[in-house]
C-alpha positions as CSV (number, residue, x, y, z in Angstrom):
1,M,40.5,-79.2,33.7
2,A,39.7,-82.8,32.8
3,H,36.3,-82.2,31.1
4,Y,36.4,-82.6,27.3
5,R,34.8,-80.0,25.1
6,A,34.8,-79.3,21.3
7,L,33.8,-76.2,19.4
8,G,33.9,-75.1,15.7
9,R,35.6,-76.9,12.8
10,L,37.7,-79.9,13.5
11,P,39.3,-82.7,11.4
12,R,37.9,-86.2,12.1
13,Q,41.3,-87.3,13.5
14,R,43.9,-85.2,15.4
15,H,47.1,-84.1,13.6
16,T,45.5,-84.5,10.2
17,Q,44.7,-81.9,7.6
18,L,41.9,-79.4,8.0
19,R,41.3,-76.9,5.1
20,D,38.9,-74.1,4.4
21,D,36.5,-73.9,1.5
22,D,39.2,-72.5,-0.8
23,G,41.6,-75.3,0.1
24,H,43.9,-73.3,2.4
25,L,45.3,-75.4,5.3
26,F,44.5,-74.4,8.9
27,R,47.5,-74.5,11.3
28,E,47.1,-76.9,14.2
29,E,48.5,-75.8,17.6
30,L,48.7,-78.0,20.7
31,M,48.3,-76.0,23.9
32,G,49.3,-78.4,26.7
33,E,50.5,-78.5,30.3
34,E,53.5,-80.2,31.9
35,G,55.4,-81.0,28.7
36,F,52.8,-83.1,26.9
37,S,52.0,-85.0,30.1
38,S,48.8,-83.3,31.4
39,D,45.7,-81.5,30.1
40,S,45.7,-80.1,26.6
41,S,43.7,-78.7,23.8
42,L,44.2,-78.6,20.0
43,L,43.5,-75.3,18.3
44,Y,43.0,-74.8,14.5
45,R,44.1,-71.4,13.3
46,R,43.9,-69.4,10.1
47,G,47.3,-67.7,10.8
48,V,50.7,-68.8,12.2
49,P,50.8,-68.5,16.0
50,S,54.6,-68.0,16.0
51,A,54.6,-65.1,13.5
52,I,55.9,-62.1,15.5
53,V,57.1,-58.9,13.9
54,D,58.3,-57.0,17.0
55,S,59.1,-57.5,20.6
56,Q,59.5,-54.6,23.1
57,V,59.7,-54.2,26.9
58,W,56.4,-53.8,28.7
59,E,57.0,-51.9,31.9
60,Q,55.2,-53.7,34.8
61,P,53.2,-51.9,37.5
62,D,55.0,-51.8,40.8
63,Q,55.7,-55.4,41.8
64,T,57.8,-54.7,44.9
65,R,57.0,-56.6,48.1
66,A,57.7,-55.8,51.7
67,P,58.0,-58.6,54.3
68,N,55.4,-58.9,57.1
69,H,58.0,-57.9,59.7
70,P,57.6,-57.4,62.6
71,L,55.1,-60.2,62.4
72,K,51.5,-59.2,63.0
73,P,48.0,-59.7,61.5
74,R,46.9,-57.1,58.9
75,H,43.7,-55.5,57.8
76,L,43.7,-54.0,54.2
77,K,40.8,-51.9,53.0
78,L,40.7,-52.6,49.3
79,H,37.7,-50.3,48.7
80,D,40.0,-47.4,49.8
81,L,42.5,-48.0,46.9
82,H,42.7,-45.1,44.5
83,Y,43.8,-45.2,40.9
84,P,45.5,-41.8,40.0
85,G,44.5,-40.4,36.6
86,S,41.7,-43.0,36.1
87,G,38.5,-41.3,37.0
88,A,36.7,-43.5,34.6
89,G,38.2,-46.7,36.1
90,A,41.5,-48.5,35.6
91,C,42.5,-51.0,33.0
92,P,41.5,-54.6,34.0
93,V,45.1,-55.8,33.3
94,E,47.5,-52.9,33.5
95,G,45.6,-51.2,36.4
96,R,45.9,-54.1,38.8
97,R,47.6,-53.2,42.1
98,L,49.6,-55.8,43.9
99,V,48.2,-56.4,47.4
100,L,50.0,-59.5,48.6
101,G,52.4,-62.0,47.1
102,N,55.1,-64.5,47.3
103,N,57.0,-66.7,44.8
104,D,54.0,-69.0,44.3
105,V,51.1,-66.6,44.0
106,R,50.2,-62.9,43.8
107,I,46.9,-61.2,44.8
108,A,46.0,-58.0,42.9
109,Y,43.0,-55.8,42.8
110,V,41.5,-53.4,40.3
111,V,38.4,-51.3,39.9
112,T,37.8,-51.1,36.1
113,G,36.0,-48.7,33.8
114,T,34.2,-49.9,30.7
115,D,37.2,-49.7,28.3
116,P,38.5,-53.1,27.1
117,S,41.9,-54.2,28.2
118,P,44.8,-54.7,25.8
119,L,45.3,-58.3,24.5
120,Y,47.1,-60.1,27.3
121,R,48.8,-63.4,28.0
122,N,50.1,-64.6,31.4
123,A,52.9,-67.0,30.6
124,I,53.8,-67.5,34.3
125,G,50.7,-69.4,35.5
126,D,47.0,-69.7,35.6
127,E,44.8,-66.8,36.8
128,C,41.7,-67.1,38.9
129,V,39.9,-63.8,39.0
130,F,37.1,-63.3,41.4
131,V,34.5,-60.8,40.2
132,E,33.4,-58.9,43.3
133,A,31.1,-56.6,41.3
134,G,30.3,-55.9,37.7
135,S,29.8,-57.8,34.5
136,G,31.2,-58.2,31.0
137,T,33.0,-60.7,28.8
138,V,36.5,-62.1,28.5
139,E,37.4,-62.6,24.8
140,T,39.8,-65.5,24.4
141,V,41.4,-67.6,21.6
142,F,38.9,-70.3,22.7
143,G,35.8,-68.0,22.4
144,V,34.0,-65.5,24.6
145,V,33.4,-66.2,28.3
146,P,30.7,-63.9,29.9
147,Y,31.3,-63.0,33.5
148,R,29.1,-61.6,36.3
149,A,29.3,-60.8,40.0
150,G,30.3,-63.8,42.1
151,D,32.1,-65.5,39.2
152,Y,35.6,-67.1,39.4
153,V,37.1,-66.6,36.0
154,V,39.8,-69.2,35.5
155,V,42.2,-68.5,32.6
156,P,44.8,-71.1,31.8
157,R,48.5,-70.1,31.5
158,A,49.4,-68.6,28.1
159,T,45.9,-68.0,27.0
160,D,45.6,-64.9,24.8
161,H,42.6,-62.9,26.1
162,R,41.2,-59.5,26.9
163,W,38.7,-58.2,29.4
164,V,35.7,-56.3,28.1
165,P,33.7,-54.8,31.0
166,A,30.0,-54.0,30.3
167,E,30.0,-51.9,33.5
168,P,32.6,-50.9,36.0
169,S,33.9,-54.1,37.7
170,R,35.8,-54.9,40.9
171,L,38.3,-57.7,40.1
172,Y,40.3,-59.7,42.7
173,A,43.0,-61.4,40.7
174,V,44.8,-64.5,42.0
175,E,47.8,-65.0,39.7
176,A,49.6,-68.3,40.2
177,N,53.1,-69.5,39.2
178,S,51.4,-72.9,38.6
179,H,48.1,-74.3,37.3
180,I,44.8,-73.9,39.2
181,H,42.3,-76.8,39.4
182,P,39.7,-78.4,41.5
183,P,41.1,-80.2,44.6
184,K,42.3,-83.7,43.9
185,R,40.1,-85.2,46.6
186,Y,37.0,-84.0,44.6
187,L,38.1,-86.0,41.5
188,S,37.8,-89.6,40.5
189,R,41.0,-91.3,39.3
190,F,39.8,-90.5,35.8
191,G,39.2,-86.8,36.5
192,Q,35.4,-86.6,37.1
193,L,34.1,-84.5,39.9
194,L,32.8,-86.9,42.6
195,E,29.4,-86.9,44.4
196,H,31.0,-85.5,47.6
197,A,32.3,-82.4,45.8
198,P,30.5,-79.2,46.4
199,Y,30.1,-78.5,42.7
200,C,30.1,-80.5,39.4
201,E,30.9,-80.1,35.7
202,R,27.6,-78.6,34.8
203,D,28.5,-75.6,37.1
204,L,31.5,-74.8,35.0
205,H,30.8,-72.5,32.0
206,G,33.3,-72.3,29.1
207,P,33.0,-70.6,25.8
208,A,29.8,-71.4,23.8
209,E,31.2,-70.8,20.3
210,T,34.5,-69.8,18.6
211,F,35.4,-66.2,18.2
212,Q,37.5,-64.6,15.5
213,A,38.8,-61.1,14.9
214,D,40.9,-59.7,12.0
215,G,43.9,-57.5,12.1
216,A,47.5,-57.1,11.3
217,D,50.5,-56.1,13.5
218,V,48.5,-56.8,16.7
219,E,50.1,-56.2,20.0
220,V,49.8,-58.7,23.0
221,L,51.1,-57.9,26.5
222,V,52.9,-60.9,27.8
223,K,53.8,-61.4,31.5
224,H,56.7,-63.9,31.9
225,R,59.6,-64.8,34.1
226,T,63.4,-64.2,33.9
227,S,66.1,-64.9,36.4
228,A,65.4,-61.3,37.6
229,G,61.8,-62.1,38.4
230,I,58.5,-61.2,36.7
231,V,58.8,-59.0,33.6
232,G,56.6,-58.0,30.7
233,T,57.0,-58.0,26.9
234,R,55.0,-56.3,24.2
235,M,54.9,-58.8,21.4
236,T,53.5,-57.8,18.0
237,Y,52.0,-60.5,15.8
238,A,51.6,-60.4,12.1
239,T,47.9,-61.5,12.3
240,H,45.3,-61.3,15.1
241,P,45.6,-64.1,17.7
242,F,41.8,-64.5,17.7
243,D,41.9,-66.7,14.5
244,V,40.9,-70.1,15.9
245,V,38.2,-71.7,13.8
246,G,37.8,-74.8,16.1
247,W,39.3,-76.5,19.1
248,D,38.9,-79.5,21.3
249,G,40.3,-80.8,24.5
250,C,40.3,-80.4,28.3
251,L,42.2,-77.1,28.6
252,Y,40.2,-73.9,28.2
253,P,38.9,-70.8,30.3
254,Y,35.8,-71.1,32.3
255,T,33.7,-69.5,35.0
256,F,32.2,-70.8,38.2
257,N,29.8,-68.8,40.2
258,I,29.7,-69.0,44.0
259,E,25.9,-69.3,43.8
260,D,26.5,-72.8,42.5
261,Y,28.8,-73.9,45.4
262,M,27.0,-76.1,47.9
263,P,28.5,-75.4,51.4
264,I,29.3,-78.4,53.5
265,T,28.1,-78.1,57.1
266,G,28.1,-80.3,60.2
267,K,26.9,-80.8,63.8
268,V,29.9,-78.9,65.1
269,H,32.1,-76.3,63.4
270,Q,33.7,-77.5,60.2
271,P,37.4,-76.6,59.3
272,P,38.3,-74.4,56.3
273,P,39.2,-77.3,54.0
274,V,35.5,-78.2,53.6
275,H,35.0,-74.8,51.9
276,Q,37.8,-75.3,49.4
277,V,37.0,-74.6,45.7
278,F,40.4,-74.6,43.9
279,E,44.1,-75.4,44.5
280,G,47.4,-74.4,43.0
281,W,51.0,-75.1,43.9
282,N,51.5,-74.2,47.5
283,F,48.1,-72.5,47.9
284,V,44.4,-73.2,48.0
285,I,41.3,-71.1,47.4
286,C,38.2,-71.5,49.6
287,N,34.9,-69.6,49.8
288,F,32.8,-69.0,52.9
289,L,29.1,-68.6,51.8
290,P,25.7,-68.1,53.3
291,R,24.8,-71.4,55.1
292,K,23.1,-73.1,58.0
293,V,25.6,-73.5,60.8
294,D,26.4,-76.1,63.5
295,Y,23.4,-77.9,65.0
296,H,24.9,-79.5,68.1
297,E,23.0,-78.1,71.1
298,L,26.2,-76.8,72.6
299,A,27.8,-75.8,69.3
300,I,29.8,-72.5,69.0
301,P,29.1,-71.4,65.4
302,V,32.1,-69.0,65.0
303,P,35.5,-70.5,64.4
304,Y,37.7,-71.7,67.3
305,Y,41.1,-70.0,67.7
306,H,43.7,-71.6,65.5
307,S,47.4,-71.3,64.9
308,N,48.5,-71.2,61.3
309,V,51.4,-73.5,61.8
310,D,52.2,-74.0,58.1
311,S,50.4,-71.2,56.2
312,D,49.3,-67.6,55.9
313,E,45.5,-67.1,55.6
314,V,44.0,-64.3,53.5
315,M,40.3,-63.6,53.8
316,F,38.6,-61.2,51.4
317,Y,35.2,-60.1,52.7
318,V,32.7,-59.6,49.8
319,G,29.2,-59.8,51.2
320,G,26.9,-60.2,54.2
321,D,27.7,-59.8,57.9
322,Y,30.8,-61.6,59.0
323,E,30.0,-62.8,62.5
324,A,33.5,-63.7,63.7
325,R,35.0,-60.3,62.8
326,K,32.4,-58.0,64.5
327,G,34.3,-55.3,66.5
328,S,37.4,-55.5,64.4
329,G,36.8,-52.8,61.9
330,I,36.6,-55.3,59.1
331,G,33.8,-54.8,56.6
332,I,32.9,-55.4,52.9
333,G,35.9,-54.9,50.8
334,S,38.4,-55.8,53.6
335,I,41.2,-58.3,53.5
336,S,42.5,-59.9,56.7
337,L,46.0,-61.4,56.6
338,H,46.6,-63.8,59.5
339,P,50.2,-65.1,59.2
340,G,51.9,-68.3,60.1
341,G,53.2,-68.1,63.6
342,H,50.2,-66.1,64.9
343,A,47.1,-67.7,66.6
344,H,43.9,-66.0,65.4
345,G,40.2,-66.5,65.7
346,P,37.0,-64.5,66.4
347,Q,36.8,-61.3,68.2
348,P,36.1,-62.1,71.9
349,S,32.6,-60.6,71.9
350,A,31.6,-62.5,68.8
351,I,31.8,-65.9,70.6
352,E,28.9,-65.5,73.0
353,A,27.0,-63.5,70.4
354,S,27.0,-66.5,68.0
355,L,25.5,-69.0,70.5
356,G,22.2,-70.3,69.2
357,V,22.7,-68.7,65.7
358,Q,21.4,-71.1,63.0
359,Y,22.4,-69.3,59.8
360,F,25.4,-67.1,58.7
361,D,24.8,-64.6,55.9
362,E,28.4,-64.0,54.9
363,S,30.5,-64.3,51.7
364,A,34.3,-64.3,51.7
365,V,37.1,-65.7,49.5
366,M,40.0,-67.2,51.3
367,V,43.5,-67.9,50.0
368,D,45.8,-70.0,52.2
369,T,49.5,-70.1,51.2
370,F,52.2,-72.4,52.4
371,A,54.9,-69.8,52.0
372,P,55.0,-66.4,53.8
373,L,53.1,-63.6,52.1
374,E,54.6,-60.2,51.6
375,L,52.8,-56.9,51.2
376,G,52.6,-55.2,47.8
377,E,52.3,-51.5,47.3
378,G,48.5,-51.7,47.0
379,G,48.2,-53.5,50.4
380,L,50.5,-51.1,52.2
381,A,48.6,-48.1,50.8
382,V,45.3,-49.1,52.5
383,E,46.4,-50.8,55.7
384,D,44.4,-50.3,59.0
385,P,47.2,-50.0,61.5
386,A,44.9,-50.6,64.5
387,Y,43.7,-54.1,63.5
388,A,46.5,-56.1,65.1
389,W,45.4,-55.0,68.6
390,T,41.7,-55.5,68.3
391,W,41.6,-58.9,70.2
392,A,43.3,-57.2,73.2
393,G,41.3,-53.9,72.9
394,R,44.5,-51.8,73.2
395,G,47.8,-51.4,71.3
396,P,51.3,-50.8,72.4
397,A,52.1,-48.0,74.7
398,A,53.3,-44.8,73.1
399,P,57.0,-43.9,73.4
400,E,58.0,-42.4,76.7
401,G,56.8,-38.8,77.0
402,A,53.8,-39.2,74.7
403,A,50.4,-39.1,76.2
404,G,46.8,-40.0,75.4
405,D,43.8,-37.7,75.6
406,D,43.5,-38.3,79.3
407,G,47.2,-37.6,80.0
408,G,48.0,-41.3,80.5
409,P,49.7,-43.7,78.1
410,A,48.4,-43.5,74.5
411,V,46.7,-46.9,73.8
412,Y,44.3,-48.3,71.2
413,S,40.7,-49.0,72.1
414,N,38.1,-50.7,69.8
415,S,35.1,-49.4,71.7
């Protein structure tokens, strides 16, 4: 994130001594991306960030994935997910259930209680967590970041942090194998957000002050990679990781709320890239928000049918009344997966119904991936098996010998 900030105590020049009032030297740590060749921050610590006293296996939640085969569009009802043994809500980190994923990005979902998560570090990639509902704070080595409904919480790779919900929260976590940042076309060659971007730096909210905590033999859950895939380690540190007295640089966690996104509209229907908010390696994140729609006198406000030639499209419906999906069974809390190789678009009845409409009251978060997505155990647990047939109004005929209620072939109807 190329937007410089500084908090707390700092020496006048980098890589020089900084001491406390008793003369003890603070330890300087560079947290940087792409091997000293991209954004970074310098952190000044009371303790030694490398001082571990134990390392044990952290058993990950179920990360298995099933291919989308045979190929078909999917409807997943995230609000139907259950969390056994967690009547008070699940852990914001360990309670995440894998919904969709590939080798570039994973999408997980959790309904939390109000208990804080353990200290956690994702050493695989950045996380962009959309807050569907709830509020609280994320405590980090950089300071505390408050969150509320509608926020994207962007946490850079390898940032020690923990979630502290003030109330039960619904969190939609996009976990990358890369960094997540604003689209390059929104940025000047020096990294400033340009005038045509739908948001600017003042809409991004990082920590307001440093945050320290004391403790000895403190455990941090670390998610990382091996040749066998994603694994977890419980690392125990001699002192608390929240010991940063000051930092400066362009790498830090921040929030961005969808209320501050300014939708781009046009005379005729605009394609999804105008709704983009972030990008990572081999995927993008977009949001579709309440907005005035097309103003050509013959405009068709709902999307035209389109084939995902190079990507899978995931839409998470979080608010309003999504015009194009009426009659499909999709509602708030639904995910639709429209895979590459399948043409998709509005339900047939939605096209005529949208003519003359001037405003859409809808909110959705979209993730487009450029590699096929597979279904996690959380997605498979809440799939609506009838969704694929809703454009036709009927599904495949039942096996020979089976019958519908009227004695004829058993078919699906969305009436």
